[in-house]
N, C-alpha and C positions, 0 to 999 in steps of 0.2 A: 521028520527028515528036514534038514535045513536046505533052503533054496539058495544056492550060490550063483545063480544066473544074474547077469547085469540087467538092471532096469533103467528105463529112461528117467531123467530128472524131472521132477514135478514142481509146481509152485510151493507145495508144502515143504520141500527140501530147502528152498531158498528163503522162505518166509521168516525163519528165526534170525537169519543174518540181517534182514532188513528192519526188524522190529526196533522200535525206539526204546532204549533201556529205561527211560523215565516212565514208560507206560502210556505215553500219549499216542494217539493214532497217527499213523504215517501219512504224509501228504500224498502219497501215491495211492492210498486206499480209497475206494469209492465212498462217498458220504451221502447220507440222506439229506437233501436240501430242505425237506420239510421239518426235520427233527434237528434243531440246533443243539440240543443237548448232546448228541452223538459227536459233535464237532470238537468238543473239548475233553480233556482228560478228566477222569473222576477226581473230584476234590479240588479242581482248579477253578479259578474265578472267571476264566475266559479272557482275562486281560494279559497283554504281552508286556514285555519290559518297557516298550515305548509308550505304554498307557493306552494302547489300541484295544478297545473293548470288544472288537470283532474277533480277537484271538488270531488274526491272520488267516482265518478260515472263510474266505469269500467264495460264493458259489460261482461256478463257471459262467452262468448267465450274467452275473454282476461283473465279472472280469471282462466279458465280451462287451457289455454296455459301457464300461469305463474306457476300454480301448477304442470303441467307436466314437465316444465323445472326444477323446484325446486326438484321434485321427481327424475328426471334423474340424477341431480347433486348429490343428497344424495345417490342414488343407486351406482353411480360411485365411490364416496368416500368410501362407505362401501365395495364395491368389491375390491378396491385397498387395503384397510386395511386388508381384509381377504386374499388377494393374498400375501401381505407382510408377514402376519403371517404364511401362508402356505410355503412360501419360507424359512422362518427361520426354520420351522419344518423340511422341506426337507433337508436343509443343515446340521441340527443337526443329522438327521438320516443317511445322507451320511458320516458324520464324525464318527459316531458310527460304520458304516460298515467298514470304513478304519481301525479303531482300531481293529475290529474283524478280518479283513483280515491280518493285521500285526501280530496279535497273532497266527492266523492259520499258517502263514508263518514260524514262529518260531517253531511251533510244527511239521510242515512238514519237516523242516530242520533236526530236531532231529530224526524223524522216517524214512524219505525217502531220505534225502540228500538235500544239498543246491540248487542243480539244480531245483528240484521241488518246493522248497520254493520260488525260484525267480519268478515263475509264480504268486504266491499269492501276492508277493510284487509288481509286475508289475500291477496286478489288483488293488491293493490298491492305487498305484500312479495315475492310470487312474480315479478312483473314487474320489480321493483327488482333481485332476484337475477339475473334473466336479463340485465338491462342491465349489471350489474357484471361478469358473466362475459364478455359481449361486449367490454366496455371493457378488461378485463384481458388478453385473449388477442389474439394477432396473427392476421392474416388467414390465414396459412399453417396455424396451429393450428386455426382454425375450419374450414378446408377439409379438413384431416385428420380432424377429428371428423365432419364431414358424410360423408366417404367411408366411415368406419368404420360409421356408422349404416346407410348404404346396403348395405354388405357384410353386416351382421348381419341386416337385415330389408329386403330389396328391395321386398317387397309394401307395407310401410308407407311406404317412401319414395315409391313410385309413387302411393299414396293421398294422401299429403301434397302431392305435386306437382300432382295432379289438383285437390285442394281449393284450393290456392293459385291455380292457373290459373282455376278457376271464380270465385273471389272477385275476381281481377284483371279477368276479363272482365266481371263485373257492375259493378265500379267504373268501368271504361272505358265501358261502355255507358250507365250512368247519367250519367256526365260528358258524354258526347256528346249524350244526350237533353236535358240541361239547357242545353247550348250551343245546340242547335237551337231551343229554346223562347225563348231570350233575343233 
């Protein structure tokens, strides 16, 4: 007696449509990563038209590793670009500070005397020296210098980081307070 009832579709019903007519294994089929012979079609050398001896059959682990290396490289390049932009902005800000200190020195000369104006000029020279050092060095050299300072005196580095964090928090909170009042 023939069974005329409808049956649900199975993988075996679809498999012939997905099969590669050349007889090679389908890229969607699971492969045994330990047995590389199962990765190529019988009678093939494993080389592709591009001359790639891997046959285009890389393991999922290798693909993940390749992607991780690629992403690390891209992230490093992006970080260097951002660091270079930050260095340019920092040197511009320092140059503006030098201009402000020199202007202030002139005003102090007029109001309090040249002796006190010299303090402002000295500060301007120090800031100008820092700006020049930043401008002359690459980001990698600056990072190496920062690492060396941390190695030599970790307590001072922690203190500086805490002070910078405190100043940043104060600036952010005052900026938020001004925005709320507006």
